[in-house]
N, C-alpha and C positions, 0 to 999 in steps of 0.2 A: 504493500500500500504506500510505500514511501515515495513512489514516483507519480502517485495520483494526486496532483495538486488541486486543492479546492480554493482557487483564488478568483475573486470577481469583484469588480467595482460596479455597483449599480448606480448609474448616473441619472438622477431624476431632477426635473426642473424645480426651481425655487427652493431646493434643499429640504422639502417637506414631505417627499414621498408621493406627491400627487402627479399623475401623468400629464404630459403636455397635451393641450387641446388644439387640434388643427383649426385654423380660423380662415374662412373663405375670404373675409374682407369684401372688397368689391369684386364679386365673381365675374369673370369674363364669359362671353358668349362663345360657345363652341360650334363650329360647322365642320361637316365632313364631306369627303368625296372618295369614291371607290374606283379602282380600275383593276383589271385582271391580267396576269401574265402567265405564260406557259414556258416551262423549261424544255429545251431541245435535248432529249436523251440520246439522240443518234440511234445506234443499234442496241443500246443497253436497255434492259428492263429494270428500272429502279425499284427498290424495295419500299413499298408504300403501305404494307399491311399494318405496320405499327403507327401509321399516321404521323411519321416523323417524330414519334415519341422518343426515339433513340438517336437524335441528331444534335449536333453542336455547331454553333456559329463561330467563325474565326473572329479574333479581337477587332480586326479592321472591317468586319461586316461583309467582306467580299465572298468568302467561301463558306458553304454549308457542308459538313461532313456527316453523312447519314450511315448508320451502321446497318449492314445487311447480314443477319445471322445465318442465312442459308450459305453464303460464300465466306462467312467470317471475314468481312472486308468493310472498309469505309468507302462510301461513294462520295467523291469530291465533286461538288457542284459550284460552278462560277455564277454567282448571283448578279454580277455586273453584266455579264454577257449572256446570262440565262441559258447555260448549256452544261451538260455533263462533261467533266474533264477527265477523270480517271478513277479506277478502282484500286484501292490500296489494300492488298491482302496481308493477313496476319496468320501465323501458325498457332494452332491450339496447344500442341504438345512439344516437348523437346526444349533445348536450351533457349530457343527464341520464342517459346510458346507463351501465350497470354493466359492459358488455362481455358476451361470449357466456356466460361462466361466472360463476356467482353464489357458489359454494362454494369455499373456506370463507367463512363470514360470522360475525361476532362482535357481539353486542349491546353497545352502549355506553350505560350508564345506562338511563333510562326511555324515551328518545325518539329514539335514533339507532342506526345499525348500520354496521359496517365491512364492506365487501364486498371480498374479496381473492381472487376467482376467478382473476384474472390479475395478476401482480406489476406489469405495466405500467399497470394501470388500478385500483389500490387506491384506494378513496375512501370517505368517510363520507357516509351518506344519512340523512335523517330518515325517520320511519315513515309518511310520505306519499309516498315514492318520489322525493324531491327531493335532488339532490346538494348537499352542504354544503361539502365540502373534498376536494381530491385529496391523496393521501399518496404522496410520491415515493420509495417503497421501492426500486423497480427502479434508479433513478438512483444511489441511495446504495450499493446492492450492486455496481453496475458500477464505481463509483469505488474501491471497496475491493478489487477484483480477486478476490474470493473465488469468483466464478462461472467462473473460468478452468478449462480442462481438463475441461469438461463437468459441472462441479458444478451442483447444483440446490438451491434454497432453498425449503422448504415451511413456510409460516407455520402455527403451531399454537396460538398464544395471544396475547391482549392482556394485558400486565401490569396488574393491577388497581390503580387509584388513581394511576397515572402516565400522563399524556397522551402518546400517540404513542410508546410503548415496546412492542416486540413480541418474541416468542420463536418460534423455529422450528428446524428441523433442516436441516443442510447435508449432502447426500449426494453421493458421486461417481457416475460412470456405472455402476459395477458394483453400487451399493447396499450394498457391504461396509462402507464408511466412513460413519459418522454422527456429526456434531458438533452440539452445541447452540449456537445463535447468538442473541445479543441485538441487536436493532436499535433504536438510540436516534435517532429522526428529528430532534428539536430540536437535539441535539448533533452530528448527522451522523457518528455512530460505529457501527461494527459490531464486536461483541466476541464472542470465542469463550469459551464456558464449558465447561471440560474435565471430562469424565465418565470418568475412568480405569477405574472399576470396571465400566463397561459395555463395555470393549474386548473382553471375552470373548464378547460376543454375536456377534462375527464367526464364531465356531465353528459357529453355527447358520445359516449362509448356504450355500445349495446352488445350484450352477449346472448347467443342463441343456444339453448339446450334442446337437442332433438335426437331421438333414437340413441341415446347414450353418447352422442358426439357434442363437443363444445366448439363453437366458432364465434368469432368476434367481428363486429363491424364498427368502423370509426366514421361517424358523421363528420367529424372534424379532420382537417388536414393542415399540416404545417409546412411552409415553403421557405426556401432560401434564395436570395438573389444577390449576386456578388459584384455587380457593376455599379458605377456611380460613386457617390461620396462616401458610402459605407456599405456594410453588408446588411441586408434587410431580411429580417425573419418575420414572416406574416402568417396569418391563418385564414381559413375560408369562413369562419363562424362569426368573428367579431371585427368591427371596423377599427382595428388597432394594429400596431406592429412594433417591433423592436428594431433599433439600429445598433449594430455591433461595430465598434471602432477598434480595429486590431492594434493600432499603435499605442493606444492607452488601455487596451484590454477592458473596455467599458461598454455598458449597454444603456441605451436611451429608449424609454418607452414613450410612444406617441399614440394618442387616440384621436378619432375624428367624428364629426357629426355630419351625416348625409342629409341633404334636403330632399332627396328623391327616393331613397330606399330605407328600409329598416337598417339599424346599425348592428343587428345580430340575429341569429336564428333563435327561434323560441326554445326555451330550456326544458320542454316537456316531453323529452324522449324517454321511453321506458328503459330501465336498466337491463331487463331480461325479457326474452320472448321465446316461444317454442316452435311455432310453425314457420315454414318458408313464406307463407302469405303475409304474416306479421312483419317479417324481416324486409320483404319487398315493399311493404307499405312505408316502412321507415326510410328505405332508400329513396322512395318516391318523394316523401316529405322533405328529405335532405336536399334533393335536387330542386324541388319547387320553391323552397325558401331562398332567401338571399344567399348568394355564394360570392365571396370575395376571392378574386384570382391573384396570382403572383404579380409582383411589380416588374415593370420593364424600364430600362434606362435608355433615354434618347440622347446620344452623344452630341448630335447636331444642335439640338435646342436646349440641351442641359436641363432636362426635366424627366420626371417619371410618369408612366402611365399605369393604370390598373383597370382591368375589366371587372365588372361584377354583373350578375344576372339573376333573374327570376324566371320561372316558367310554370305553365300548367302541365302537370305530370300525371299520367295514369299508368297502372301496372297492367301489362298485357300477358296473358297466359296462352301458350301454344304447346301442345303435346307434353304438358307437365313442366315446361320451362317458362320462367318469368323474365320479362324484359320491361324496360321503362320507355314510354313514349312521351316526348316533350313537345308541347305545342304552345303557341302564343308566347314565344321566348322574348323577353325584354332584356336587352344588353345595354349596360351603362359603361361610360368611360370616365374615370376620375384622373385629373392632372395634379401633379405635385411638383413644386420647384426642386432645385437641387438639394435644398435643406429639408426636403420632405414636408414642406408646408403645403396644405391642400389649397389649390388655387382655382379649380373649376371642376364641374361635373355635369354630365349631360346624358340623356338617352341617345343611343345610336340607332336611329330607325332604319339605317341601311343594313344593319346586321339582324337577321331573323333566326339564326341558329346559334347554338352555344359554340363560341370559338374553341378550337382544340389547340393545335400547335401553332405558336406565333412568336415573332421576335420583331425588334425594331431595326430598320436599315434605312439610311439616308433620310431620317426624319419622318418615316412612315411606318405603320405597323403592318407587317407581312403576315397574313393568315393562311395557313396551309389549306389547299383545296385539291382533292383528288378529282381530276377531270378525265373521266373514262380511263382510269388506270394510268394517266399521265400526271406528272408533277406540275401543279400550278399553285399560284398564290393570288389571293385577293389582297390588294394593298389599300389600307385605310389611311388617308391623309387628314390631318387635323389642323384647323385654323383657329387661333385664339385671338 
């Protein structure tokens, strides 16, 4: 336990422990425009079955690297020229192997990638598929004893500008408990970063007991975003977030008041259910109520964007399987300045479905669109 450092400075405004309230002030009026672009894939069949859920954007915004699990390769796509460039293949086994699992992966600068599919095989590779360095995260976690009693560590981010510093979430076997953990490989330390305002997310954890089996469902989700002025830790349930400042090892809690949507999901979810129908009803309610998405950093305009949405949702049963059908989707966009002050929010009438994979490039939000099995994007431009 000697290497498990419990050090945190919780930085709260006014020195009294009360969170900072986002203030719209004189809210600007937002207007939107859409256009659609299609990527020329040439003779290549791009992997779209994961809806680009396993893709990473280069720091300069020019290239998108999409993981293809069938070929165990990264598909490099030039977003400036809207064309497929090349397929970068990796080995699964052997001295140059990544292991069976490639995701999550994180781009490091212009010419390397960290592959962290398995904590036992975390390594840095160049973009020719050659292993450059092994990263002993598993050994460090074992020495810290934080993985005792069935705890699991899920890596979520590489801390920008600091070599071999990583962030992730530690969860217990019930998934009720979630802690933010910083791993400093050069110093061989593991540090807990306390997020007390997120303790109430446990109220949105539902356990199903059915046929002697136990399963869990989290209505709540916690997200990390590493671009911009700080690292943002947000959630989909409450209109609030933390900003982590690596240089001072401190956290700032910020809360906001929306004029257009509720500021949280209702807290009336049952703790336990038995039937699949009950669980699907909870999933439907979780989708129908307000959902706050992850933040996006716009380098051009030096501001953050965040989608949120509500929908009318019903559970559809077919051949004993349940699925959710969302209609009357209302998508909202909130703008924050570089200091994460809320400056504007608006309904986006041009968007009628829940956005899935998206990122910011050249001052616009690019939203993935599967166009008859071809890679396309709907680009949302924002005028303030």
